[in-house]
C-alpha positions in Angstrom: 12.0 27.2 -12.3 11.1 30.8 -12.9 12.9 30.9 -16.3 11.0 27.7 -17.3 7.7 29.2 -16.3 8.5 32.4 -18.3 8.8 30.2 -21.3 5.5 28.3 -20.8 7.1 25.3 -19.3 6.0 23.8 -16.0 8.2 22.3 -13.3 7.9 21.0 -9.7 10.5 20.4 -7.0 9.9 17.0 -5.5 11.6 14.6 -3.1 8.9 11.9 -3.1 11.0 9.7 -5.4 13.6 9.3 -2.6 11.4 6.6 -1.1 12.6 4.5 -4.0 15.9 6.2 -4.6 17.7 3.1 -5.9 15.0 2.2 -8.4 14.7 5.8 -9.6 18.5 6.0 -10.0 18.5 2.8 -12.1 15.6 4.1 -14.2 17.2 7.4 -14.8 20.8 6.1 -15.2 22.1 7.9 -12.1 25.3 6.3 -10.8 25.0 4.7 -7.3 27.7 6.9 -5.9 25.6 10.0 -6.5 23.4 11.2 -3.7 19.9 12.3 -4.9 18.3 15.2 -3.1 15.5 16.3 -5.4 13.9 15.6 -8.7 12.7 18.4 -11.0 10.2 17.1 -13.5 9.9 19.5 -16.5 7.1 19.5 -19.1 5.4 21.9 -21.5 2.0 23.0 -20.2 -0.9 21.8 -22.3 -3.8 23.7 -20.5 -5.3 27.0 -21.3 -4.9 28.8 -18.0 -1.2 29.0 -17.5 -0.6 32.6 -16.4 1.4 34.5 -13.8 0.7 33.4 -10.3 -0.8 36.0 -7.9 1.9 36.9 -5.5 2.1 39.1 -2.4 4.9 41.7 -2.8 8.1 40.5 -1.2 8.3 43.6 1.0 5.2 42.4 2.8 6.7 39.0 3.5 10.3 40.0 4.3 10.9 40.5 8.0 13.8 42.5 9.6 15.4 41.5 12.9 12.2 40.0 14.3 9.1 38.2 13.1 6.4 40.4 11.6 8.6 43.6 11.3 8.5 44.8 7.7 10.1 48.2 8.3 13.9 47.9 8.4 14.5 51.5 9.3 13.4 51.2 13.0 
């Protein structure tokens, strides 16, 4: 998904189609013996504001040995 985004292509992980798994399988030509777990729709973005998302640095969200502890040296 990150590689797609870097190329101006949008994608989304979804499982909502599983409510109608058999119908979606038939529509998409997925064999009945294949277990569906997710669907990844992919499309070129047509808007004007496709830009990098604001993100908190991973080191501020990664915890070590207990919840909330960001310093792994202690």
